[in-house]
MARPAVEX-172934 format. One record per atom (N, C-alpha, C, CB): atom name; residue in one letter; residue number from 1; z, y, x. Coordinates in steps of 0.2 Angstrom, whole numbers, plus 5000, padded with zeros to 4 digits. Glycine has a CB too. Example, Ala and Ser with C-alpha at 12.3 -4.5 7.8 and 13.67 -1.06 7.14 Angstrom:
! MARPAVEX-172934
<r site="N" code="A" pos="1" c3="5039" c2="4972" c1="5066"/>
<r site="CA" code="A" pos="1" c3="5039" c2="4978" c1="5062"/>
<r site="C" code="A" pos="1" c3="5039" c2="4984" c1="5066"/>
<r site="CB" code="A" pos="1" c3="5045" c2="4978" c1="5057"/>
<r site="N" code="S" pos="2" c3="5035" c2="4989" c1="5064"/>
<r site="CA" code="S" pos="2" c3="5036" c2="4995" c1="5068"/>
<r site="C" code="S" pos="2" c3="5039" c2="5000" c1="5064"/>
<r site="CB" code="S" pos="2" c3="5029" c2="4997" c1="5070"/>
***
This chain:
! MARPAVEX-172934
<r site="N" code="X" pos="1" c3="4992" c2="4999" c1="4939"/>
<r site="CA" code="X" pos="1" c3="4991" c2="4999" c1="4947"/>
<r site="C" code="X" pos="1" c3="4997" c2="5001" c1="4950"/>
<r site="CB" code="X" pos="1" c3="4984" c2="5003" c1="4949"/>
<r site="N" code="X" pos="2" c3="4999" c2="4998" c1="4955"/>
<r site="CA" code="X" pos="2" c3="5005" c2="5000" c1="4959"/>
<r site="C" code="X" pos="2" c3="5003" c2="5002" c1="4966"/>
<r site="CB" code="X" pos="2" c3="5011" c2="4995" c1="4959"/>
<r site="N" code="X" pos="3" c3="5007" c2="5007" c1="4969"/>
<r site="CA" code="X" pos="3" c3="5006" c2="5008" c1="4976"/>
<r site="C" code="X" pos="3" c3="5013" c2="5006" c1="4979"/>
<r site="CB" code="X" pos="3" c3="5005" c2="5016" c1="4976"/>
<r site="N" code="X" pos="4" c3="5013" c2="5002" c1="4984"/>
<r site="CA" code="X" pos="4" c3="5019" c2="5000" c1="4987"/>
<r site="C" code="X" pos="4" c3="5019" c2="5002" c1="4994"/>
<r site="CB" code="X" pos="4" c3="5019" c2="4993" c1="4987"/>
<r site="N" code="X" pos="5" c3="5024" c2="5005" c1="4997"/>
<r site="CA" code="X" pos="5" c3="5025" c2="5007" c1="5004"/>
<r site="C" code="X" pos="5" c3="5030" c2="5002" c1="5006"/>
<r site="CB" code="X" pos="5" c3="5028" c2="5014" c1="5005"/>
<r site="N" code="X" pos="6" c3="5028" c2="4998" c1="5012"/>
<r site="CA" code="X" pos="6" c3="5032" c2="4993" c1="5015"/>
<r site="C" code="X" pos="6" c3="5034" c2="4995" c1="5022"/>
<r site="CB" code="X" pos="6" c3="5027" c2="4986" c1="5015"/>
<r site="N" code="X" pos="7" c3="5040" c2="4992" c1="5024"/>
<r site="CA" code="X" pos="7" c3="5042" c2="4993" c1="5031"/>
<r site="C" code="X" pos="7" c3="5041" c2="4986" c1="5033"/>
<r site="CB" code="X" pos="7" c3="5049" c2="4996" c1="5033"/>
<r site="N" code="X" pos="8" c3="5039" c2="4985" c1="5040"/>
<r site="CA" code="X" pos="8" c3="5039" c2="4978" c1="5043"/>
<r site="C" code="X" pos="8" c3="5043" c2="4977" c1="5048"/>
<r site="CB" code="X" pos="8" c3="5032" c2="4977" c1="5045"/>
<r site="N" code="X" pos="9" c3="5045" c2="4971" c1="5051"/>
<r site="CA" code="X" pos="9" c3="5049" c2="4970" c1="5057"/>
<r site="C" code="X" pos="9" c3="5047" c2="4973" c1="5062"/>
<r site="CB" code="X" pos="9" c3="5050" c2="4963" c1="5058"/>
<r site="N" code="X" pos="10" c3="5040" c2="4974" c1="5063"/>
<r site="CA" code="X" pos="10" c3="5037" c2="4977" c1="5069"/>
<r site="C" code="X" pos="10" c3="5038" c2="4985" c1="5069"/>
<r site="CB" code="X" pos="10" c3="5031" c2="4976" c1="5069"/>
<r site="N" code="X" pos="11" c3="5042" c2="4987" c1="5065"/>
<r site="CA" code="X" pos="11" c3="5043" c2="4995" c1="5064"/>
<r site="C" code="X" pos="11" c3="5037" c2="4999" c1="5062"/>
<r site="CB" code="X" pos="11" c3="5046" c2="4997" c1="5070"/>
<r site="N" code="X" pos="12" c3="5033" c2="4996" c1="5058"/>
<r site="CA" code="X" pos="12" c3="5028" c2="5000" c1="5056"/>
<r site="C" code="X" pos="12" c3="5027" c2="5000" c1="5048"/>
<r site="CB" code="X" pos="12" c3="5022" c2="4998" c1="5059"/>
<r site="N" code="X" pos="13" c3="5023" c2="5005" c1="5045"/>
<r site="CA" code="X" pos="13" c3="5023" c2="5005" c1="5038"/>
<r site="C" code="X" pos="13" c3="5016" c2="5003" c1="5036"/>
<r site="CB" code="X" pos="13" c3="5025" c2="5012" c1="5035"/>
<r site="N" code="X" pos="14" c3="5016" c2="5000" c1="5030"/>
<r site="CA" code="X" pos="14" c3="5010" c2="4998" c1="5027"/>
<r site="C" code="X" pos="14" c3="5010" c2="5001" c1="5020"/>
<r site="CB" code="X" pos="14" c3="5008" c2="4991" c1="5027"/>
<r site="N" code="X" pos="15" c3="5004" c2="5002" c1="5017"/>
<r site="CA" code="X" pos="15" c3="5003" c2="5004" c1="5010"/>
<r site="C" code="X" pos="15" c3="4998" c2="5000" c1="5007"/>
<r site="CB" code="X" pos="15" c3="5001" c2="5012" c1="5009"/>
<r site="N" code="X" pos="16" c3="5000" c2="4997" c1="5001"/>
<r site="CA" code="X" pos="16" c3="4996" c2="4992" c1="4998"/>
<r site="C" code="X" pos="16" c3="4996" c2="4994" c1="4990"/>
<r site="CB" code="X" pos="16" c3="4999" c2="4984" c1="4998"/>
<r site="N" code="X" pos="17" c3="4990" c2="4992" c1="4987"/>
<r site="CA" code="X" pos="17" c3="4989" c2="4994" c1="4980"/>
<r site="C" code="X" pos="17" c3="4987" c2="4988" c1="4977"/>
<r site="CB" code="X" pos="17" c3="4983" c2="5000" c1="4979"/>
<r site="N" code="X" pos="18" c3="4988" c2="4987" c1="4970"/>
<r site="CA" code="X" pos="18" c3="4987" c2="4981" c1="4967"/>
<r site="C" code="X" pos="18" c3="4989" c2="4981" c1="4960"/>
<r site="CB" code="X" pos="18" c3="4989" c2="4975" c1="4970"/>
<r site="N" code="X" pos="19" c3="4988" c2="4976" c1="4956"/>
<r site="CA" code="X" pos="19" c3="4990" c2="4975" c1="4949"/>
<r site="C" code="X" pos="19" c3="4996" c2="4971" c1="4949"/>
<r site="CB" code="X" pos="19" c3="4985" c2="4973" c1="4945"/>
<r site="N" code="X" pos="20" c3="5002" c2="4973" c1="4946"/>
<r site="CA" code="X" pos="20" c3="5008" c2="4970" c1="4946"/>
<r site="C" code="X" pos="20" c3="5007" c2="4963" c1="4942"/>
<r site="CB" code="X" pos="20" c3="5012" c2="4974" c1="4944"/>
<r site="N" code="X" pos="21" c3="5008" c2="4957" c1="4945"/>
<r site="CA" code="X" pos="21" c3="5007" c2="4951" c1="4941"/>
<r site="C" code="X" pos="21" c3="5014" c2="4948" c1="4940"/>
<r site="CB" code="X" pos="21" c3="5003" c2="4946" c1="4945"/>
<r site="N" code="X" pos="22" c3="5019" c2="4950" c1="4944"/>
<r site="CA" code="X" pos="22" c3="5026" c2="4947" c1="4943"/>
<r site="C" code="X" pos="22" c3="5031" c2="4950" c1="4949"/>
<r site="CB" code="X" pos="22" c3="5025" c2="4939" c1="4944"/>
<r site="N" code="X" pos="23" c3="5037" c2="4949" c1="4948"/>
<r site="CA" code="X" pos="23" c3="5043" c2="4951" c1="4952"/>
<r site="C" code="X" pos="23" c3="5049" c2="4947" c1="4950"/>
<r site="CB" code="X" pos="23" c3="5044" c2="4959" c1="4951"/>
<r site="N" code="X" pos="24" c3="5053" c2="4947" c1="4955"/>
<r site="CA" code="X" pos="24" c3="5060" c2="4944" c1="4954"/>
<r site="C" code="X" pos="24" c3="5066" c2="4949" c1="4955"/>
<r site="CB" code="X" pos="24" c3="5061" c2="4938" c1="4959"/>
<r site="N" code="X" pos="25" c3="5072" c2="4946" c1="4955"/>
<r site="CA" code="X" pos="25" c3="5078" c2="4950" c1="4956"/>
<r site="C" code="X" pos="25" c3="5079" c2="4953" c1="4963"/>
<r site="CB" code="X" pos="25" c3="5083" c2="4947" c1="4954"/>
<r site="N" code="X" pos="26" c3="5075" c2="4951" c1="4968"/>
<r site="CA" code="X" pos="26" c3="5075" c2="4954" c1="4975"/>
<r site="C" code="X" pos="26" c3="5070" c2="4958" c1="4976"/>
<r site="CB" code="X" pos="26" c3="5076" c2="4948" c1="4980"/>
<r site="N" code="X" pos="27" c3="5066" c2="4960" c1="4971"/>
<r site="CA" code="X" pos="27" c3="5060" c2="4964" c1="4972"/>
<r site="C" code="X" pos="27" c3="5054" c2="4961" c1="4976"/>
<r site="CB" code="X" pos="27" c3="5062" c2="4970" c1="4976"/>
<r site="N" code="X" pos="28" c3="5054" c2="4954" c1="4976"/>
<r site="CA" code="X" pos="28" c3="5048" c2="4951" c1="4978"/>
<r site="C" code="X" pos="28" c3="5042" c2="4953" c1="4973"/>
<r site="CB" code="X" pos="28" c3="5048" c2="4944" c1="4979"/>
<r site="N" code="X" pos="29" c3="5037" c2="4955" c1="4975"/>
<r site="CA" code="X" pos="29" c3="5031" c2="4957" c1="4971"/>
<r site="C" code="X" pos="29" c3="5025" c2="4952" c1="4971"/>
<r site="CB" code="X" pos="29" c3="5030" c2="4964" c1="4973"/>
<r site="N" code="X" pos="30" c3="5022" c2="4951" c1="4966"/>
<r site="CA" code="X" pos="30" c3="5015" c2="4948" c1="4966"/>
<r site="C" code="X" pos="30" c3="5010" c2="4953" c1="4964"/>
<r site="CB" code="X" pos="30" c3="5015" c2="4941" c1="4963"/>
<r site="N" code="X" pos="31" c3="5006" c2="4954" c1="4968"/>
<r site="CA" code="X" pos="31" c3="5000" c2="4960" c1="4967"/>
<r site="C" code="X" pos="31" c3="4994" c2="4956" c1="4966"/>
<r site="CB" code="X" pos="31" c3="5000" c2="4965" c1="4973"/>
<r site="N" code="X" pos="32" c3="4990" c2="4957" c1="4962"/>
<r site="CA" code="X" pos="32" c3="4983" c2="4954" c1="4961"/>
<r site="C" code="X" pos="32" c3="4978" c2="4960" c1="4962"/>
<r site="CB" code="X" pos="32" c3="4982" c2="4951" c1="4953"/>
<r site="N" code="X" pos="33" c3="4972" c2="4958" c1="4964"/>
<r site="CA" code="X" pos="33" c3="4966" c2="4963" c1="4965"/>
<r site="C" code="X" pos="33" c3="4969" c2="4968" c1="4970"/>
<r site="CB" code="X" pos="33" c3="4963" c2="4967" c1="4958"/>
<r site="N" code="X" pos="34" c3="4973" c2="4966" c1="4975"/>
<r site="CA" code="X" pos="34" c3="4976" c2="4971" c1="4979"/>
<r site="C" code="X" pos="34" c3="4972" c2="4973" c1="4986"/>
<r site="CB" code="X" pos="34" c3="4982" c2="4969" c1="4980"/>
<r site="N" code="X" pos="35" c3="4974" c2="4979" c1="4989"/>
<r site="CA" code="X" pos="35" c3="4971" c2="4981" c1="4995"/>
<r site="C" code="X" pos="35" c3="4975" c2="4985" c1="4999"/>
<r site="CB" code="X" pos="35" c3="4964" c2="4984" c1="4993"/>
<r site="N" code="X" pos="36" c3="4974" c2="4986" c1="5005"/>
<r site="CA" code="X" pos="36" c3="4978" c2="4990" c1="5010"/>
<r site="C" code="X" pos="36" c3="4973" c2="4996" c1="5011"/>
<r site="CB" code="X" pos="36" c3="4980" c2="4986" c1="5017"/>
<r site="N" code="X" pos="37" c3="4976" c2="5002" c1="5011"/>
<r site="CA" code="X" pos="37" c3="4972" c2="5007" c1="5014"/>
<r site="C" code="X" pos="37" c3="4975" c2="5010" c1="5020"/>
<r site="CB" code="X" pos="37" c3="4972" c2="5013" c1="5008"/>
<r site="N" code="X" pos="38" c3="4970" c2="5010" c1="5025"/>
<r site="CA" code="X" pos="38" c3="4971" c2="5011" c1="5032"/>
<r site="C" code="X" pos="38" c3="4969" c2="5018" c1="5033"/>
<r site="CB" code="X" pos="38" c3="4968" c2="5006" c1="5038"/>
<r site="N" code="X" pos="39" c3="4974" c2="5023" c1="5036"/>
<r site="CA" code="X" pos="39" c3="4972" c2="5030" c1="5037"/>
<r site="C" code="X" pos="39" c3="4971" c2="5031" c1="5044"/>
<r site="CB" code="X" pos="39" c3="4977" c2="5036" c1="5035"/>
<r site="N" code="X" pos="40" c3="4967" c2="5036" c1="5045"/>
<r site="CA" code="X" pos="40" c3="4965" c2="5038" c1="5052"/>
<r site="C" code="X" pos="40" c3="4964" c2="5045" c1="5052"/>
<r site="CB" code="X" pos="40" c3="4958" c2="5033" c1="5055"/>
<r site="N" code="X" pos="41" c3="4965" c2="5048" c1="5058"/>
<r site="CA" code="X" pos="41" c3="4964" c2="5055" c1="5059"/>
<r site="C" code="X" pos="41" c3="4957" c2="5056" c1="5061"/>
<r site="CB" code="X" pos="41" c3="4968" c2="5059" c1="5064"/>
<r site="N" code="X" pos="42" c3="4953" c2="5051" c1="5063"/>
<r site="CA" code="X" pos="42" c3="4946" c2="5052" c1="5066"/>
<r site="C" code="X" pos="42" c3="4941" c2="5049" c1="5061"/>
<r site="CB" code="X" pos="42" c3="4946" c2="5048" c1="5072"/>
<r site="N" code="X" pos="43" c3="4943" c2="5046" c1="5056"/>
<r site="CA" code="X" pos="43" c3="4937" c2="5043" c1="5051"/>
<r site="C" code="X" pos="43" c3="4940" c2="5042" c1="5044"/>
<r site="CB" code="X" pos="43" c3="4935" c2="5036" c1="5053"/>
<r site="N" code="X" pos="44" c3="4936" c2="5041" c1="5039"/>
<r site="CA" code="X" pos="44" c3="4939" c2="5040" c1="5033"/>
<r site="C" code="X" pos="44" c3="4943" c2="5035" c1="5031"/>
<r site="CB" code="X" pos="44" c3="4934" c2="5040" c1="5028"/>
<r site="N" code="X" pos="45" c3="4947" c2="5034" c1="5026"/>
<r site="CA" code="X" pos="45" c3="4951" c2="5029" c1="5024"/>
<r site="C" code="X" pos="45" c3="4947" c2="5023" c1="5023"/>
<r site="CB" code="X" pos="45" c3="4954" c2="5030" c1="5017"/>
<r site="N" code="X" pos="46" c3="4950" c2="5017" c1="5027"/>
<r site="CA" code="X" pos="46" c3="4947" c2="5011" c1="5026"/>
<r site="C" code="X" pos="46" c3="4951" c2="5007" c1="5021"/>
<r site="CB" code="X" pos="46" c3="4947" c2="5007" c1="5033"/>
<r site="N" code="X" pos="47" c3="4948" c2="5003" c1="5017"/>
<r site="CA" code="X" pos="47" c3="4951" c2="4999" c1="5012"/>
<r site="C" code="X" pos="47" c3="4950" c2="4991" c1="5014"/>
<r site="CB" code="X" pos="47" c3="4948" c2="5000" c1="5005"/>
<r site="N" code="X" pos="48" c3="4955" c2="4988" c1="5015"/>
<r site="CA" code="X" pos="48" c3="4955" c2="4981" c1="5017"/>
<r site="C" code="X" pos="48" c3="4957" c2="4977" c1="5011"/>
<r site="CB" code="X" pos="48" c3="4961" c2="4980" c1="5022"/>
<r site="N" code="X" pos="49" c3="4952" c2="4973" c1="5008"/>
<r site="CA" code="X" pos="49" c3="4954" c2="4969" c1="5002"/>
<r site="C" code="X" pos="49" c3="4958" c2="4963" c1="5004"/>
<r site="CB" code="X" pos="49" c3="4947" c2="4967" c1="4999"/>
<r site="N" code="X" pos="50" c3="4964" c2="4962" c1="5000"/>
<r site="CA" code="X" pos="50" c3="4968" c2="4957" c1="5001"/>
<r site="C" code="X" pos="50" c3="4968" c2="4952" c1="4995"/>
<r site="CB" code="X" pos="50" c3="4975" c2="4959" c1="5002"/>
<r site="N" code="X" pos="51" c3="4966" c2="4953" c1="4989"/>
<r site="CA" code="X" pos="51" c3="4966" c2="4949" c1="4984"/>
<r site="C" code="X" pos="51" c3="4973" c2="4948" c1="4981"/>
<r site="CB" code="X" pos="51" c3="4963" c2="4943" c1="4986"/>
<r site="N" code="X" pos="52" c3="4975" c2="4942" c1="4979"/>
<r site="CA" code="X" pos="52" c3="4982" c2="4940" c1="4977"/>
<r site="C" code="X" pos="52" c3="4986" c2="4940" c1="4983"/>
<r site="CB" code="X" pos="52" c3="4982" c2="4934" c1="4974"/>
<r site="N" code="X" pos="53" c3="4991" c2="4944" c1="4982"/>
<r site="CA" code="X" pos="53" c3="4996" c2="4946" c1="4989"/>
<r site="C" code="X" pos="53" c3="5003" c2="4946" c1="4986"/>
<r site="CB" code="X" pos="53" c3="4994" c2="4953" c1="4992"/>
<r site="N" code="X" pos="54" c3="5007" c2="4943" c1="4990"/>
<r site="CA" code="X" pos="54" c3="5015" c2="4943" c1="4989"/>
<r site="C" code="X" pos="54" c3="5018" c2="4948" c1="4994"/>
<r site="CB" code="X" pos="54" c3="5018" c2="4935" c1="4990"/>
<r site="N" code="X" pos="55" c3="5022" c2="4952" c1="4991"/>
<r site="CA" code="X" pos="55" c3="5025" c2="4957" c1="4995"/>
<r site="C" code="X" pos="55" c3="5033" c2="4955" c1="4995"/>
<r site="CB" code="X" pos="55" c3="5024" c2="4965" c1="4993"/>
<r site="N" code="X" pos="56" c3="5036" c2="4954" c1="5001"/>
<r site="CA" code="X" pos="56" c3="5042" c2="4952" c1="5001"/>
<r site="C" code="X" pos="56" c3="5047" c2="4958" c1="4999"/>
<r site="CB" code="X" pos="56" c3="5044" c2="4950" c1="5008"/>
<r site="N" code="X" pos="57" c3="5052" c2="4957" c1="4995"/>
<r site="CA" code="X" pos="57" c3="5057" c2="4962" c1="4993"/>
<r site="C" code="X" pos="57" c3="5060" c2="4966" c1="4999"/>
<r site="CB" code="X" pos="57" c3="5062" c2="4959" c1="4989"/>
<r site="N" code="X" pos="58" c3="5062" c2="4962" c1="5004"/>
<r site="CA" code="X" pos="58" c3="5066" c2="4965" c1="5009"/>
<r site="C" code="X" pos="58" c3="5061" c2="4971" c1="5013"/>
<r site="CB" code="X" pos="58" c3="5068" c2="4960" c1="5015"/>
<r site="N" code="X" pos="59" c3="5055" c2="4970" c1="5012"/>
<r site="CA" code="X" pos="59" c3="5051" c2="4975" c1="5015"/>
<r site="C" code="X" pos="59" c3="5049" c2="4981" c1="5011"/>
<r site="CB" code="X" pos="59" c3="5045" c2="4971" c1="5017"/>
<r site="N" code="X" pos="60" c3="5051" c2="4982" c1="5005"/>
<r site="CA" code="X" pos="60" c3="5048" c2="4986" c1="5000"/>
<r site="C" code="X" pos="60" c3="5053" c2="4992" c1="5001"/>
<r site="CB" code="X" pos="60" c3="5048" c2="4983" c1="4992"/>
<r site="N" code="X" pos="61" c3="5049" c2="4998" c1="5003"/>
<r site="CA" code="X" pos="61" c3="5052" c2="5005" c1="5004"/>
<r site="C" code="X" pos="61" c3="5052" c2="5009" c1="4997"/>
<r site="CB" code="X" pos="61" c3="5049" c2="5009" c1="5010"/>
<r site="N" code="X" pos="62" c3="5046" c2="5009" c1="4994"/>
<r site="CA" code="X" pos="62" c3="5044" c2="5013" c1="4988"/>
<r site="C" code="X" pos="62" c3="5039" c2="5010" c1="4984"/>
<r site="CB" code="X" pos="62" c3="5041" c2="5021" c1="4991"/>
<r site="N" code="X" pos="63" c3="5040" c2="5010" c1="4977"/>
<r site="CA" code="X" pos="63" c3="5035" c2="5007" c1="4973"/>
<r site="C" code="X" pos="63" c3="5034" c2="5013" c1="4968"/>
<r site="CB" code="X" pos="63" c3="5039" c2="5001" c1="4969"/>
<r site="N" code="X" pos="64" c3="5028" c2="5014" c1="4966"/>
<r site="CA" code="X" pos="64" c3="5025" c2="5019" c1="4962"/>
<r site="C" code="X" pos="64" c3="5019" c2="5018" c1="4958"/>
<r site="CB" code="X" pos="64" c3="5024" c2="5026" c1="4966"/>
<r site="N" code="X" pos="65" c3="5018" c2="5020" c1="4952"/>
<r site="CA" code="X" pos="65" c3="5013" c2="5019" c1="4948"/>
<r site="C" code="X" pos="65" c3="5007" c2="5024" c1="4949"/>
<r site="CB" code="X" pos="65" c3="5015" c2="5019" c1="4939"/>
<r site="N" code="X" pos="66" c3="5001" c2="5021" c1="4950"/>
<r site="CA" code="X" pos="66" c3="4995" c2="5025" c1="4951"/>
<r site="C" code="X" pos="66" c3="4992" c2="5027" c1="4945"/>
<r site="CB" code="X" pos="66" c3="4990" c2="5021" c1="4957"/>
<r site="N" code="X" pos="67" c3="4989" c2="5033" c1="4944"/>
<r site="CA" code="X" pos="67" c3="4985" c2="5035" c1="4939"/>
<r site="C" code="X" pos="67" c3="4978" c2="5034" c1="4941"/>
<r site="CB" code="X" pos="67" c3="4986" c2="5042" c1="4937"/>
<r site="N" code="X" pos="68" c3="4975" c2="5029" c1="4938"/>
<r site="CA" code="X" pos="68" c3="4969" c2="5026" c1="4940"/>
<r site="C" code="X" pos="68" c3="4963" c2="5030" c1="4939"/>
<r site="CB" code="X" pos="68" c3="4967" c2="5019" c1="4936"/>
<r site="N" code="X" pos="69" c3="4964" c2="5035" c1="4935"/>
<r site="CA" code="X" pos="69" c3="4958" c2="5040" c1="4934"/>
<r site="C" code="X" pos="69" c3="4958" c2="5045" c1="4939"/>
<r site="CB" code="X" pos="69" c3="4959" c2="5043" c1="4927"/>
<r site="N" code="X" pos="70" c3="4964" c2="5047" c1="4942"/>
<r site="CA" code="X" pos="70" c3="4964" c2="5052" c1="4947"/>
<r site="C" code="X" pos="70" c3="4963" c2="5048" c1="4953"/>
<r site="CB" code="X" pos="70" c3="4971" c2="5055" c1="4947"/>
<r site="N" code="X" pos="71" c3="4965" c2="5043" c1="4954"/>
<r site="CA" code="X" pos="71" c3="4964" c2="5039" c1="4960"/>
<r site="C" code="X" pos="71" c3="4956" c2="5038" c1="4961"/>
<r site="CB" code="X" pos="71" c3="4967" c2="5033" c1="4961"/>
<r site="N" code="X" pos="72" c3="4952" c2="5036" c1="4955"/>
<r site="CA" code="X" pos="72" c3="4945" c2="5035" c1="4956"/>
<r site="C" code="X" pos="72" c3="4941" c2="5041" c1="4958"/>
<r site="CB" code="X" pos="72" c3="4942" c2="5031" c1="4950"/>
<r site="N" code="X" pos="73" c3="4944" c2="5047" c1="4958"/>
<r site="CA" code="X" pos="73" c3="4940" c2="5053" c1="4959"/>
<r site="C" code="X" pos="73" c3="4941" c2="5054" c1="4966"/>
<r site="CB" code="X" pos="73" c3="4943" c2="5058" c1="4955"/>
<r site="N" code="X" pos="74" c3="4945" c2="5052" c1="4970"/>
<r site="CA" code="X" pos="74" c3="4946" c2="5053" c1="4977"/>
<r site="C" code="X" pos="74" c3="4940" c2="5050" c1="4982"/>
<r site="CB" code="X" pos="74" c3="4953" c2="5050" c1="4979"/>
<r site="N" code="X" pos="75" c3="4938" c2="5055" c1="4986"/>
<r site="CA" code="X" pos="75" c3="4932" c2="5053" c1="4991"/>
<r site="C" code="X" pos="75" c3="4936" c2="5050" c1="4997"/>
<r site="CB" code="X" pos="75" c3="4929" c2="5060" c1="4993"/>
<r site="N" code="X" pos="76" c3="4937" c2="5044" c1="4997"/>
<r site="CA" code="X" pos="76" c3="4941" c2="5041" c1="5003"/>
<r site="C" code="X" pos="76" c3="4937" c2="5042" c1="5010"/>
<r site="CB" code="X" pos="76" c3="4942" c2="5033" c1="5001"/>
<r site="N" code="X" pos="77" c3="4931" c2="5042" c1="5009"/>
<r site="CA" code="X" pos="77" c3="4927" c2="5043" c1="5016"/>
<r site="C" code="X" pos="77" c3="4928" c2="5050" c1="5019"/>
<r site="CB" code="X" pos="77" c3="4920" c2="5043" c1="5014"/>
<r site="N" code="X" pos="78" c3="4930" c2="5055" c1="5015"/>
<r site="CA" code="X" pos="78" c3="4932" c2="5062" c1="5018"/>
<r site="C" code="X" pos="78" c3="4939" c2="5063" c1="5019"/>
<r site="CB" code="X" pos="78" c3="4930" c2="5067" c1="5013"/>
<r site="N" code="X" pos="79" c3="4943" c2="5058" c1="5018"/>
<r site="CA" code="X" pos="79" c3="4951" c2="5060" c1="5019"/>
<r site="C" code="X" pos="79" c3="4953" c2="5058" c1="5026"/>
<r site="CB" code="X" pos="79" c3="4956" c2="5055" c1="5014"/>
<r site="N" code="X" pos="80" c3="4956" c2="5062" c1="5029"/>
<r site="CA" code="X" pos="80" c3="4958" c2="5061" c1="5036"/>
<r site="C" code="X" pos="80" c3="4966" c2="5061" c1="5036"/>
<r site="CB" code="X" pos="80" c3="4955" c2="5066" c1="5042"/>
<r site="N" code="X" pos="81" c3="4969" c2="5057" c1="5039"/>
<r site="CA" code="X" pos="81" c3="4977" c2="5058" c1="5039"/>
<r site="C" code="X" pos="81" c3="4979" c2="5053" c1="5045"/>
<r site="CB" code="X" pos="81" c3="4980" c2="5056" c1="5031"/>
<r site="N" code="X" pos="82" c3="4984" c2="5056" c1="5048"/>
<r site="CA" code="X" pos="82" c3="4988" c2="5052" c1="5052"/>
<r site="C" code="X" pos="82" c3="4992" c2="5046" c1="5050"/>
<r site="CB" code="X" pos="82" c3="4993" c2="5056" c1="5056"/>
<r site="N" code="X" pos="83" c3="4992" c2="5040" c1="5052"/>
<r site="CA" code="X" pos="83" c3="4996" c2="5035" c1="5050"/>
<r site="C" code="X" pos="83" c3="5003" c2="5037" c1="5050"/>
<r site="CB" code="X" pos="83" c3="4995" c2="5029" c1="5054"/>
<r site="N" code="X" pos="84" c3="5007" c2="5034" c1="5045"/>
<r site="CA" code="X" pos="84" c3="5014" c2="5035" c1="5045"/>
<r site="C" code="X" pos="84" c3="5017" c2="5033" c1="5051"/>
<r site="CB" code="X" pos="84" c3="5018" c2="5032" c1="5039"/>
<r site="N" code="X" pos="85" c3="5023" c2="5037" c1="5052"/>
<r site="CA" code="X" pos="85" c3="5026" c2="5035" c1="5058"/>
<r site="C" code="X" pos="85" c3="5030" c2="5029" c1="5058"/>
<r site="CB" code="X" pos="85" c3="5031" c2="5040" c1="5060"/>
<r site="N" code="X" pos="86" c3="5032" c2="5026" c1="5063"/>
<r site="CA" code="X" pos="86" c3="5036" c2="5020" c1="5064"/>
<r site="C" code="X" pos="86" c3="5043" c2="5021" c1="5061"/>
<r site="CB" code="X" pos="86" c3="5037" c2="5018" c1="5071"/>
<r site="N" code="X" pos="87" c3="5047" c2="5016" c1="5058"/>
<r site="CA" code="X" pos="87" c3="5054" c2="5016" c1="5056"/>
<r site="C" code="X" pos="87" c3="5058" c2="5017" c1="5062"/>
<r site="CB" code="X" pos="87" c3="5055" c2="5010" c1="5052"/>
<r site="N" code="X" pos="88" c3="5063" c2="5022" c1="5062"/>
<r site="CA" code="X" pos="88" c3="5068" c2="5022" c1="5067"/>
<r site="C" code="X" pos="88" c3="5075" c2="5020" c1="5064"/>
<r site="CB" code="X" pos="88" c3="5068" c2="5029" c1="5069"/>
<r site="N" code="X" pos="89" c3="5078" c2="5015" c1="5067"/>
<r site="CA" code="X" pos="89" c3="5085" c2="5012" c1="5064"/>
<r site="C" code="X" pos="89" c3="5090" c2="5016" c1="5068"/>
<r site="CB" code="X" pos="89" c3="5085" c2="5005" c1="5065"/>
***
């Protein structure tokens, strides 16, 4: 399972997770069983199911491997966090 932090043209950051199914030399990624985690300071983490998803390499900021055992123990309903700040160029 991978965690991908993306920057977008609209200058905001998204975080997606999924199983890596493929990639190319420009870091375009194919994620299966993917979802986006939406953080909020007022409520728990919302998971938006995306399924099969292609991430454009130009948008990739960070890629990391997730320890699925540790991740499965998180109580996402009780996690509160401010969304990541916008990208400043």
